[in-house]
LUMBA-360525 format. One record per residue (C-alpha): residue in three letters; y, z, x. Coordinates in steps of 0.02 Angstrom, whole numbers, plus 50000, padded with zeros to 5 digits. Layout:
# LUMBA-360525
<r aa="ALA" yy="Y" zz="Z" xx="X"/>
...
# end
This chain:
# LUMBA-360525
<r aa="MET" yy="61398" zz="56504" xx="51038"/>
<r aa="SER" yy="61234" zz="56437" xx="50919"/>
<r aa="ASN" yy="61100" zz="56474" xx="50974"/>
<r aa="THR" yy="61050" zz="56299" xx="51070"/>
<r aa="THR" yy="61183" zz="56292" xx="51166"/>
<r aa="GLN" yy="61154" zz="56480" xx="51225"/>
<r aa="SER" yy="60981" zz="56419" xx="51262"/>
<r aa="SER" yy="61020" zz="56238" xx="51350"/>
<r aa="ALA" yy="61151" zz="56361" xx="51449"/>
<r aa="GLU" yy="61056" zz="56509" xx="51496"/>
<r aa="ARG" yy="60914" zz="56350" xx="51552"/>
<r aa="ASP" yy="61045" zz="56276" xx="51684"/>
<r aa="ALA" yy="61098" zz="56450" xx="51740"/>
<r aa="LEU" yy="60896" zz="56462" xx="51785"/>
<r aa="LEU" yy="60855" zz="56307" xx="51850"/>
<r aa="GLY" yy="61036" zz="56283" xx="51947"/>
<r aa="GLY" yy="61082" zz="56145" xx="51836"/>
<r aa="PRO" yy="61059" zz="56044" xx="51685"/>
<r aa="SER" yy="60891" zz="55948" xx="51650"/>
<r aa="ARG" yy="60877" zz="55793" xx="51740"/>
<r aa="PRO" yy="60743" zz="55673" xx="51655"/>
<r aa="LYS" yy="60602" zz="55628" xx="51782"/>
<r aa="LYS" yy="60641" zz="55474" xx="51884"/>
<r aa="ARG" yy="60510" zz="55362" xx="51890"/>
<r aa="ARG" yy="60443" zz="55288" xx="52041"/>
<r aa="SER" yy="60492" zz="55104" xx="52095"/>
<r aa="TRP" yy="60344" zz="54964" xx="52108"/>
<r aa="GLY" yy="60372" zz="54986" xx="52303"/>
<r aa="LYS" yy="60324" zz="55164" xx="52296"/>
<r aa="ARG" yy="60151" zz="55137" xx="52204"/>
<r aa="LEU" yy="60098" zz="54971" xx="52309"/>
<r aa="ALA" yy="60118" zz="55079" xx="52445"/>
<r aa="ALA" yy="60024" zz="55221" xx="52437"/>
<r aa="VAL" yy="59889" zz="55090" xx="52362"/>
<r aa="VAL" yy="59860" zz="55010" xx="52509"/>
<r aa="VAL" yy="59872" zz="55130" xx="52613"/>
<r aa="VAL" yy="59714" zz="55221" xx="52497"/>
<r aa="LEU" yy="59615" zz="55053" xx="52516"/>
<r aa="ALA" yy="59653" zz="55036" xx="52715"/>
<r aa="LEU" yy="59599" zz="55216" xx="52733"/>
<r aa="LEU" yy="59443" zz="55129" xx="52638"/>
<r aa="ALA" yy="59440" zz="54998" xx="52735"/>
<r aa="LEU" yy="59458" zz="55125" xx="52883"/>
<r aa="GLY" yy="59297" zz="55237" xx="52797"/>
<r aa="GLY" yy="59219" zz="55090" xx="52765"/>
<r aa="PHE" yy="59200" zz="55016" xx="52949"/>
<r aa="ALA" yy="59131" zz="55190" xx="52996"/>
<r aa="ILE" yy="59005" zz="55183" xx="52881"/>
<r aa="LEU" yy="58929" zz="55017" xx="52916"/>
<r aa="LEU" yy="58932" zz="55070" xx="53120"/>
<r aa="LYS" yy="58826" zz="55247" xx="53056"/>
<r aa="ILE" yy="58710" zz="55110" xx="52954"/>
<r aa="ALA" yy="58668" zz="54989" xx="53061"/>
<r aa="SER" yy="58648" zz="55146" xx="53198"/>
<r aa="ALA" yy="58503" zz="55177" xx="53100"/>
<r aa="VAL" yy="58441" zz="55022" xx="53068"/>
<r aa="ALA" yy="58432" zz="54944" xx="53226"/>
<r aa="PRO" yy="58310" zz="55036" xx="53330"/>
<r aa="VAL" yy="58194" zz="54968" xx="53170"/>
<r aa="MET" yy="58273" zz="54813" xx="53208"/>
<r aa="ILE" yy="58232" zz="54798" xx="53398"/>
<r aa="GLU" yy="58058" zz="54894" xx="53395"/>
<r aa="ASP" yy="58000" zz="54725" xx="53266"/>
<r aa="ALA" yy="58055" zz="54615" xx="53369"/>
<r aa="ALA" yy="57973" zz="54674" xx="53520"/>
<r aa="ALA" yy="57820" zz="54694" xx="53437"/>
<r aa="ARG" yy="57812" zz="54505" xx="53382"/>
<r aa="ALA" yy="57864" zz="54458" xx="53561"/>
<r aa="ILE" yy="57777" zz="54559" xx="53695"/>
<r aa="ALA" yy="57624" zz="54633" xx="53715"/>
<r aa="GLY" yy="57674" zz="54781" xx="53766"/>
<r aa="ARG" yy="57783" zz="54918" xx="53647"/>
<r aa="VAL" yy="57964" zz="54950" xx="53630"/>
<r aa="GLU" yy="58019" zz="55140" xx="53570"/>
<r aa="VAL" yy="58213" zz="55145" xx="53558"/>
<r aa="LYS" yy="58264" zz="55338" xx="53567"/>
<r aa="ARG" yy="58457" zz="55291" xx="53520"/>
<r aa="VAL" yy="58598" zz="55152" xx="53456"/>
<r aa="SER" yy="58740" zz="55161" xx="53468"/>
<r aa="LEU" yy="58892" zz="55031" xx="53421"/>
<r aa="SER" yy="59055" zz="55026" xx="53441"/>
<r aa="TRP" yy="59169" zz="54900" xx="53338"/>
<r aa="GLY" yy="59280" zz="54880" xx="53506"/>
<r aa="GLY" yy="59095" zz="54929" xx="53623"/>
<r aa="PRO" yy="59014" zz="54984" xx="53724"/>
<r aa="GLN" yy="58844" zz="54966" xx="53630"/>
<r aa="ILE" yy="58735" zz="55077" xx="53715"/>
<r aa="VAL" yy="58523" zz="55072" xx="53687"/>
<r aa="GLU" yy="58420" zz="55175" xx="53726"/>
<r aa="ALA" yy="58216" zz="55139" xx="53751"/>
<r aa="GLN" yy="58050" zz="55150" xx="53839"/>
<r aa="LEU" yy="57938" zz="55017" xx="53857"/>
<r aa="TYR" yy="57765" zz="55025" xx="53861"/>
<r aa="ASP" yy="57613" zz="54926" xx="53927"/>
<r aa="PRO" yy="57485" zz="54827" xx="53780"/>
<r aa="LEU" yy="57376" zz="55008" xx="53827"/>
<r aa="ASN" yy="57515" zz="55122" xx="53773"/>
<r aa="ALA" yy="57568" zz="55192" xx="53958"/>
<r aa="PRO" yy="57719" zz="55187" xx="53968"/>
<r aa="VAL" yy="57807" zz="55098" xx="54099"/>
<r aa="MET" yy="57976" zz="55108" xx="54097"/>
<r aa="THR" yy="58134" zz="55201" xx="53985"/>
<r aa="ALA" yy="58295" zz="55125" xx="54022"/>
<r aa="ALA" yy="58495" zz="55130" xx="53956"/>
<r aa="VAL" yy="58546" zz="54967" xx="53927"/>
<r aa="GLU" yy="58747" zz="54966" xx="53901"/>
<r aa="LEU" yy="58836" zz="54803" xx="53834"/>
<r aa="ASP" yy="59046" zz="54830" xx="53871"/>
<r aa="ARG" yy="59065" zz="54697" xx="53734"/>
<r aa="GLY" yy="59140" zz="54763" xx="53554"/>
<r aa="LEU" yy="59050" zz="54706" xx="53416"/>
<r aa="ILE" yy="59214" zz="54605" xx="53375"/>
<r aa="GLY" yy="59216" zz="54536" xx="53527"/>
<r aa="LEU" yy="59021" zz="54492" xx="53504"/>
<r aa="ALA" yy="59071" zz="54421" xx="53315"/>
<r aa="SER" yy="59224" zz="54316" xx="53396"/>
<r aa="SER" yy="59119" zz="54239" xx="53554"/>
<r aa="PRO" yy="58941" zz="54281" xx="53530"/>
<r aa="SER" yy="58889" zz="54180" xx="53684"/>
<r aa="ASP" yy="58974" zz="54267" xx="53799"/>
<r aa="LEU" yy="58912" zz="54451" xx="53802"/>
<r aa="GLY" yy="59022" zz="54519" xx="53951"/>
<r aa="VAL" yy="58941" zz="54627" xx="54087"/>
<r aa="ILE" yy="58770" zz="54723" xx="54015"/>
<r aa="ARG" yy="58733" zz="54882" xx="54125"/>
<r aa="LEU" yy="58536" zz="54914" xx="54178"/>
<r aa="ALA" yy="58484" zz="55106" xx="54210"/>
<r aa="GLY" yy="58326" zz="55179" xx="54226"/>
<r aa="GLU" yy="58153" zz="55222" xx="54298"/>
<r aa="ALA" yy="57995" zz="55140" xx="54312"/>
<r aa="THR" yy="57828" zz="55174" xx="54347"/>
<r aa="ILE" yy="57767" zz="54994" xx="54418"/>
<r aa="VAL" yy="57553" zz="55003" xx="54449"/>
<r aa="GLU" yy="57492" zz="54835" xx="54504"/>
<r aa="GLN" yy="57338" zz="54812" xx="54423"/>
<r aa="SER" yy="57143" zz="54745" xx="54492"/>
<r aa="ASP" yy="57185" zz="54554" xx="54460"/>
<r aa="GLY" yy="57359" zz="54560" xx="54562"/>
<r aa="THR" yy="57486" zz="54580" xx="54387"/>
<r aa="THR" yy="57586" zz="54741" xx="54368"/>
<r aa="ASN" yy="57590" zz="54851" xx="54191"/>
<r aa="LEU" yy="57759" zz="54797" xx="54210"/>
<r aa="ILE" yy="57700" zz="54603" xx="54201"/>
<r aa="ASN" yy="57564" zz="54657" xx="54036"/>
<r aa="ALA" yy="57695" zz="54756" xx="53919"/>
<r aa="ILE" yy="57841" zz="54585" xx="53952"/>
<r aa="SER" yy="57730" zz="54441" xx="53933"/>
<r aa="SER" yy="57720" zz="54367" xx="53765"/>
<r aa="VAL" yy="57600" zz="54408" xx="53626"/>
<r aa="PRO" yy="57522" zz="54240" xx="53592"/>
<r aa="ASN" yy="57561" zz="54144" xx="53435"/>
<r aa="SER" yy="57705" zz="54223" xx="53435"/>
<r aa="GLY" yy="57799" zz="54076" xx="53421"/>
<r aa="ALA" yy="57893" zz="54163" xx="53595"/>
<r aa="VAL" yy="57974" zz="54040" xx="53741"/>
<r aa="SER" yy="57882" zz="54013" xx="53875"/>
<r aa="GLY" yy="57962" zz="53938" xx="54013"/>
<r aa="ALA" yy="58132" zz="53848" xx="54055"/>
<r aa="GLY" yy="58180" zz="53693" xx="53982"/>
<r aa="THR" yy="58062" zz="53695" xx="53844"/>
<r aa="ALA" yy="58217" zz="53691" xx="53710"/>
<r aa="GLY" yy="58246" zz="53506" xx="53654"/>
<r aa="PRO" yy="58408" zz="53405" xx="53743"/>
<r aa="PRO" yy="58535" zz="53490" xx="53833"/>
<r aa="SER" yy="58655" zz="53487" xx="53659"/>
<r aa="SER" yy="58556" zz="53583" xx="53560"/>
<r aa="GLN" yy="58535" zz="53731" xx="53680"/>
<r aa="THR" yy="58656" zz="53908" xx="53671"/>
<r aa="LEU" yy="58749" zz="53944" xx="53841"/>
<r aa="ILE" yy="58765" zz="54144" xx="53862"/>
<r aa="ASN" yy="58902" zz="54205" xx="53982"/>
<r aa="ALA" yy="58823" zz="54386" xx="54068"/>
<r aa="THR" yy="58854" zz="54444" xx="54225"/>
<r aa="VAL" yy="58698" zz="54597" xx="54214"/>
<r aa="VAL" yy="58714" zz="54780" xx="54343"/>
<r aa="LEU" yy="58553" zz="54846" xx="54405"/>
<r aa="ASP" yy="58641" zz="55017" xx="54406"/>
<r aa="SER" yy="58512" zz="55165" xx="54456"/>
<r aa="ILE" yy="58364" zz="55098" xx="54436"/>
<r aa="ARG" yy="58230" zz="55203" xx="54501"/>
<r aa="ALA" yy="58023" zz="55139" xx="54516"/>
# end
């Protein structure tokens, strides 16, 4: 036997058979692998978007409240979910910076549901604790905290939005769930 034949026979004996050329993967398997990788990246991206939005939302809520009401809102926690619920925990202060209310607001609809039907808010649950104090002028610290800021552009009163065709109707059920005063 020649040297080449002997080496080939030894290799076949060690590897369990004659060497075969490697099979190339089909395009279908490659495409499936690419689709799976892209799907995993998309899911990871959506999860990261929720984390970023949950981190940015407190500042946005506090800024919007500062432009709209005389008191101050301090957001403690925001939890957003694609499927629901959305949770915001916050503290309301009066214009003199005294605490008025600690509240947890839970919206049972997910971000996907809100995006598909923004006027349907579903069930809104409000829970918390309030310290309501009557002022010498007959108002309360709560009324003073949520009153409109002068020249804020906030709508003061119902029916000032124009013709009925331009108004947006919102569908929601509000549940007061263990409010302590």
